[in-house]
C-alpha positions in Angstrom: 107.3 169.9 31.4 109.9 172.0 33.1 110.8 172.1 36.7 111.3 175.6 38.1 112.0 174.6 41.8 110.7 174.1 45.4 108.1 176.2 47.5 109.6 177.6 50.7 108.5 176.5 54.2 105.7 179.4 53.9 104.4 177.5 50.7 105.3 180.6 48.4 108.1 181.2 45.9 109.2 183.2 42.8 110.3 181.4 40.2 112.5 182.4 37.0 111.5 180.6 33.6 115.1 179.7 31.9 116.1 182.2 29.2 115.3 180.5 25.8 112.1 178.9 27.1 109.3 179.8 24.3 106.2 179.8 26.6 104.1 179.5 23.3 105.0 175.8 23.9 103.3 175.6 27.1 99.7 176.3 28.1 99.2 175.2 31.7 100.9 175.4 35.1 101.1 172.3 37.4 102.3 172.4 40.9 102.8 168.9 42.1 103.8 167.1 45.5 107.3 165.3 44.5 109.6 163.3 46.6 112.9 164.3 47.2 114.5 161.1 45.5 116.1 162.5 42.6 113.7 161.6 40.0 112.5 164.2 37.5 109.3 162.2 36.6 106.1 163.9 37.4 104.6 162.1 40.7 101.1 162.3 39.3 100.0 163.9 42.7 99.2 167.6 41.5 97.9 170.1 43.9 97.0 173.0 41.8 96.7 173.3 38.0 96.0 176.5 35.8 96.2 178.0 32.4 99.2 180.6 31.8 97.9 184.1 31.3 97.7 185.0 27.5 100.3 187.6 27.9 102.8 184.8 28.4 102.3 183.4 25.1 103.4 186.4 23.3 106.7 187.0 25.4 108.5 184.0 24.2 111.2 184.5 26.5 112.5 184.6 30.1 110.4 185.9 33.1 109.4 185.2 36.6 106.0 184.3 38.1 104.9 184.1 41.8 103.6 181.2 43.5 101.6 180.8 46.4 
């Protein structure tokens, strides 16, 4: 699991995948409600889950994806 950041007040955001991350190691996207308590553990409160598009698996590198 990689945390990419927080949604803004409008509940939207654009997040950059860190360089060197091989997206072939990841098949799902999970947006969760996280408390601001400094913990990096998943809260188990997912609000959106989905599959990465197949084009992401071939890229094997950095990129960005909008969230809304």
